[in-house]
Steps between C-alpha positions, in 0.01 A plus 500: 500500500660344191746660247235449230252706692752782549595481133121525394427785726818721465706403189393789269489767770834391624664484158398866413604611840848371441508631139408855635793485732771358283383627163660208306309204377793245533588604848125500589473138387808415701381689820145347454635147477717548806212639687277209424784255580533659842125498554485135421800411716382713794121433481514338853591840635170656388287465815186676406336475156351854528859641517612318181492806275721706734734203548530433127566870420761525779688211345488677158629821654784316656588335165488844331721641765736218452514556129579869536756440764713236342866586499602683191568295193762738423715443797799278401564170659802544723790311641480560874840655485409754226313826527326698221630848469275790422689527168229314309256771611733802415308560170182566691452863569547602864508144622766552763357832618144360548630180670701713740207728566282214619417472865764269651263203573401494128848573367643208708248249353531626139887471515505161662258345250545693172855600522662218694251242380400354823171308542214659687494240774876540560450882525230438755730293716792736463292816597313295765157590348223288361493396133167696472677813628772458240232468221315811636822697498578395141153610382534839680857561364394409140210735537714782613763434221237475229354830613835672509607360150172606360499852639864586456602301198179494308498117464148349456348187644382237265177282573690278734648793710848474356699814406535553129629770267810715485617737765420866455660613820636839587724354776670266249559779253672716758732233648 
């Protein structure tokens, strides 16, 4: 099967599939382009033409996953001898409390990546777990944290799933 045939058969459906998942046209264009680049470069891996659709959409899902799991753009680049303290997060309502309340396996990954600024692959080696496991733990920890911030502190989630707004938290007012 040729790239052109895959393009002709799936480009519209694939584009709108990606758009529904990422909800941003610029990001969709990037993910869409990366998807077709991977399709073209790995076309020899497609063994059965009747499985082309599933194969194409799996590549797209992987690219979407990669987009959502990129390391945070807000993590500062570090000297290897420096650590980020949690001071930069002190203005965030209940930050320390919610981090400390996470199950240990999630807390550990969040602290190493977002507080100490380590890369995901380095954390995987340090904890002797797979990179995929690190990514899953990050996703689960973020989900728990978003839920707690939303429930307790009355923050809201924007269209990209980021916390927005000002705290309206009874815990912060009593401390």
